[in-house]
C-alpha positions in Angstrom: -8.2 -7.4 -10.5 -8.0 -3.9 -10.6 -8.8 -2.4 -7.0 -7.6 1.3 -6.3 -5.5 1.7 -3.2 -2.6 4.0 -1.3 0.6 3.4 0.5 1.0 5.2 3.5 4.8 5.5 5.5 4.7 4.0 8.8 3.9 7.0 10.1 0.8 7.2 8.5 1.9 10.4 5.8 0.9 9.2 2.0 3.2 8.4 -0.1 1.9 7.1 -3.4 -1.5 5.7 -5.5 -1.7 2.1 -6.4 -3.7 -0.1 -7.9 -4.1 -3.5 -6.7 -3.7 -6.2 -9.6 -3.2 -9.3 -8.7 -3.7 -10.5 -4.4 -3.1 -13.3 -2.8 -3.1 -14.1 1.6 0.3 -13.1 1.2 1.2 -10.9 -0.6 -0.2 -9.0 -4.0 1.3 -7.3 -7.3 0.3 -3.2 -7.4 0.5 -0.9 -10.5 1.7 2.3 -9.1 0.2 5.4 -10.2 4.1 7.2 -10.2 6.8 5.8 -10.7 9.1 6.6 -7.5 11.1 3.5 -5.4 9.2 1.9 -3.1 10.2 2.0 0.4 11.0 -1.4 1.9 8.0 -1.9 4.2 5.3 0.3 4.1 1.6 0.5 4.7 -1.0 -0.6 1.7 -4.6 0.8 2.4 -7.1 -1.4 0.7 -10.4 0.9 1.3 -11.3 4.6 0.4 -11.2 5.7 3.8 -7.5 4.0 4.8 -10.0 2.5 7.9 -7.9 -1.0 6.4 -4.1 -1.4 5.9 -1.4 -3.7 6.2 1.8 -3.3 6.7 3.7 -4.9 3.5 7.2 -5.5 2.2 8.5 -4.7 -1.3 9.7 -7.6 -3.2 10.6 -6.7 -6.3 9.6 -2.8 -8.4 10.4 -3.2 -12.2 9.9 1.2 -12.7 5.4 1.5 -11.7 4.8 -2.1 -11.0 5.7 -3.8 -7.7 5.9 -7.3 -5.6 5.1 -7.3 -2.3 4.6 -9.1 0.8 2.2 -9.0 3.4 4.3 -8.7 6.7 2.6 -11.0 9.9 2.9 -8.7 12.8 -0.3 -6.4 12.2 -1.3 -3.1 13.4 -3.1 -2.9 16.8 -5.1 0.4 15.9 -6.4 1.6 12.9 -4.4 5.1 11.6 -6.7 8.3 11.6 -3.6 10.3 10.6 -3.1 12.6 7.5 -5.0 11.0 3.4 -5.0 12.6 0.2 -7.1 14.4 -1.9 -8.1 11.2 -2.8 -9.5 10.9 0.5 -6.7 7.6 0.8 
């Protein structure tokens, strides 16, 4: 699997682009574009427009590869805040 995605903080600020390498009902394996420490919790944008965002928790991280768990609490409305240069 190789699906482009992006990571945002809970205020809607862009953090980093990533690629979803594997996904299940409960979480995903991400490959980050840059080697940086992920926050404990964040939003994962799964579409180019950023309209579909899942709340996630970092479970493990080794350099640019990370395992995340989807949080059970979902946002009631999509965020419409800042985007990066690629439209996320």
